[in-house]
matplotlib code that plots the C-alpha trace (Angstrom):
import matplotlib.pyplot as plt

x = [-54.8, -52.6, -49.3, -48.1, -44.6, -42.3, -44.6, -42.9, -45.7, -48.9, -51.6, -54.8, -56.8, -54.2, -54.2, -57.9, -57.9, -55.1, -57.1, -60.3, -58.4, -57.3, -60.7, -62.7, -60.2, -60.5, -64.4, -64.8, -62.5, -64.5, -68.0, -67.2, -65.5, -68.4, -71.0, -68.7, -68.3, -72.0, -72.9, -70.1, -71.3, -75.2, -74.0, -71.8, -74.6, -77.2, -74.7, -74.1, -77.8, -78.7, -76.3, -77.6, -79.8, -83.4, -82.7, -84.5, -82.8, -85.0, -83.4, -81.8, -78.6, -78.1, -78.8, -76.6, -77.5, -75.3, -72.3, -72.7, -73.0, -69.8, -68.1, -69.4, -67.9, -64.6, -64.7, -65.4, -62.2, -60.6, -62.1, -61.1, -57.5, -57.7, -59.1, -56.4, -53.4, -54.4, -56.4, -54.9, -51.2, -52.3, -53.6, -50.1, -48.2, -50.2, -49.3, -45.7, -42.7, -43.5, -41.2, -43.3, -46.8, -48.9, -49.6, -53.2, -53.6, -52.2, -54.6, -57.4, -56.5, -56.3, -59.9, -61.3, -59.9, -61.6, -64.9, -64.8, -64.1, -67.1, -69.3, -68.4, -68.9, -72.4, -73.4, -72.4, -74.2, -77.3, -77.4, -77.0, -79.9, -82.0, -81.5, -82.1, -85.4, -86.4, -86.1, -88.1, -90.7, -91.1, -91.5, -94.1, -96.1, -95.9, -97.2, -100.7, -103.4, -107.0, -107.4, -105.3, -102.2, -99.3, -98.2, -94.5, -92.5, -89.7, -92.1, -92.5, -90.3, -88.1, -86.7, -83.3, -84.2, -84.9, -81.4, -79.8, -81.5, -80.3, -76.7, -77.0, -78.4, -75.6, -73.2, -75.0, -74.7, -71.2, -70.5, -72.4, -70.1, -67.2, -68.8, -69.8, -66.1, -64.6, -67.0, -66.7, -62.9, -62.8, -65.1, -62.8, -59.3, -61.3, -62.8]
y = [-96.6, -93.6, -94.2, -97.5, -97.5, -100.1, -100.8, -100.0, -101.7, -99.8, -102.0, -102.5, -100.2, -97.4, -97.7, -97.3, -94.2, -92.8, -93.5, -92.0, -88.7, -88.3, -89.2, -87.0, -84.1, -84.1, -84.6, -81.9, -79.6, -80.0, -79.9, -76.7, -75.1, -75.7, -74.4, -71.3, -70.5, -70.8, -68.7, -66.1, -65.8, -65.2, -62.7, -60.8, -61.0, -59.7, -56.9, -55.7, -55.6, -53.8, -51.1, -50.4, -47.1, -47.6, -50.7, -51.4, -50.1, -52.1, -55.5, -58.1, -57.6, -54.2, -55.7, -57.2, -60.7, -60.6, -59.2, -61.9, -64.6, -63.3, -63.9, -67.3, -67.7, -66.5, -69.2, -71.6, -70.5, -71.5, -74.9, -75.6, -74.7, -77.0, -79.7, -79.4, -78.7, -80.6, -83.6, -84.8, -84.5, -86.3, -89.1, -89.3, -89.1, -91.9, -94.2, -93.2, -93.5, -94.5, -91.8, -89.1, -90.4, -87.9, -88.7, -89.4, -86.1, -83.9, -85.5, -85.0, -81.4, -80.7, -82.3, -80.2, -77.0, -77.9, -78.8, -75.4, -73.4, -75.1, -74.6, -70.8, -70.7, -72.2, -69.9, -66.8, -68.4, -69.2, -65.4, -64.2, -66.3, -65.4, -61.6, -62.3, -64.2, -61.4, -58.6, -60.7, -61.3, -57.5, -57.1, -59.7, -58.2, -54.8, -56.1, -55.5, -57.3, -58.1, -56.3, -53.3, -53.8, -51.5, -50.2, -49.3, -51.9, -51.7, -53.3, -56.4, -59.6, -59.9, -63.2, -61.8, -61.7, -65.4, -66.0, -64.2, -66.8, -69.6, -68.4, -68.2, -71.8, -73.0, -71.6, -73.3, -76.8, -76.3, -75.6, -78.8, -80.9, -79.5, -80.6, -84.0, -84.6, -83.5, -85.7, -88.8, -88.6, -88.2, -91.2, -93.2, -92.4, -92.9, -96.2]
z = [70.4, 68.8, 70.7, 71.3, 72.8, 71.4, 68.3, 65.0, 62.7, 62.1, 63.3, 61.4, 64.0, 63.7, 60.0, 60.2, 62.2, 59.9, 57.0, 58.7, 59.5, 56.0, 54.3, 57.0, 56.6, 52.8, 52.9, 55.5, 53.7, 50.3, 51.7, 53.7, 50.7, 48.4, 50.9, 51.8, 48.1, 47.4, 50.6, 49.7, 46.2, 47.4, 49.9, 47.4, 44.8, 47.5, 48.7, 45.2, 44.3, 47.4, 46.6, 43.2, 42.7, 43.8, 45.9, 49.0, 51.9, 54.4, 53.2, 55.0, 53.0, 55.0, 58.4, 61.3, 60.2, 57.1, 59.0, 61.7, 58.8, 57.3, 60.7, 60.5, 57.0, 58.4, 61.1, 58.1, 56.6, 59.6, 59.8, 56.4, 57.2, 60.3, 58.2, 55.5, 57.6, 60.9, 60.2, 57.0, 58.4, 61.6, 59.3, 57.3, 60.6, 62.0, 59.1, 58.9, 61.2, 64.7, 66.0, 64.4, 65.3, 67.4, 70.8, 71.9, 74.0, 71.0, 68.6, 71.0, 71.5, 67.8, 67.5, 70.5, 68.7, 65.6, 67.5, 69.4, 66.3, 64.6, 67.4, 67.7, 63.8, 64.1, 67.0, 64.7, 61.7, 63.9, 65.2, 61.8, 60.4, 63.3, 62.9, 59.1, 59.7, 62.1, 59.8, 57.2, 59.8, 60.4, 56.7, 56.5, 59.4, 57.4, 54.2, 55.3, 57.2, 56.2, 52.9, 53.7, 51.6, 51.9, 48.6, 49.5, 47.8, 50.2, 52.8, 50.6, 50.9, 47.6, 46.4, 47.3, 50.9, 50.7, 49.1, 52.2, 54.5, 52.2, 52.5, 56.3, 56.3, 54.0, 56.5, 59.4, 57.4, 56.8, 60.3, 61.1, 59.0, 60.9, 64.2, 62.9, 61.4, 64.8, 67.0, 64.7, 64.7, 68.5, 68.9, 66.6, 68.7, 72.1, 71.5]

ax = plt.figure().add_subplot(projection="3d")
ax.plot(x, y, z, "-o")
ax.set_aspect("equal")
plt.show()
């Protein structure tokens, strides 16, 4: 459907695919940008508070989960670049001059690259979330059992700890949108 030799006019199906690429690229970019900014702000806020004097040193903000989630955010930055500078231009090229239209294999490769990047980002984000939740579970088990309550405040789960989990989940959701966009576009061009 993407490359029709001898066809100078844009068919309605090709026009729909072009529109889908542009729209999906923009929606994917903005959804991922909003979720990335929210997650980044939460992690920066949590990191700043964990470095203040008297802060809990046994906090998820000091764990490997945050570091791995930050790598997930870096992959999200690549995904946003990919949506903005690959998906949207493909949509424009499909609507334009027939000589400049991308070939189907080239378009499928662009979608596969976006899909693989989103899957790697989701894996990193899931590992980060698992590490953070594991640390919170350890803190919960150390809070005390059956009337014997621990009085060490560093052993209690703090509201900030939950925000770190929220940041990880936001990154996972953003990666999910990237995966969904790539799969949906792949489905559109292979029908």
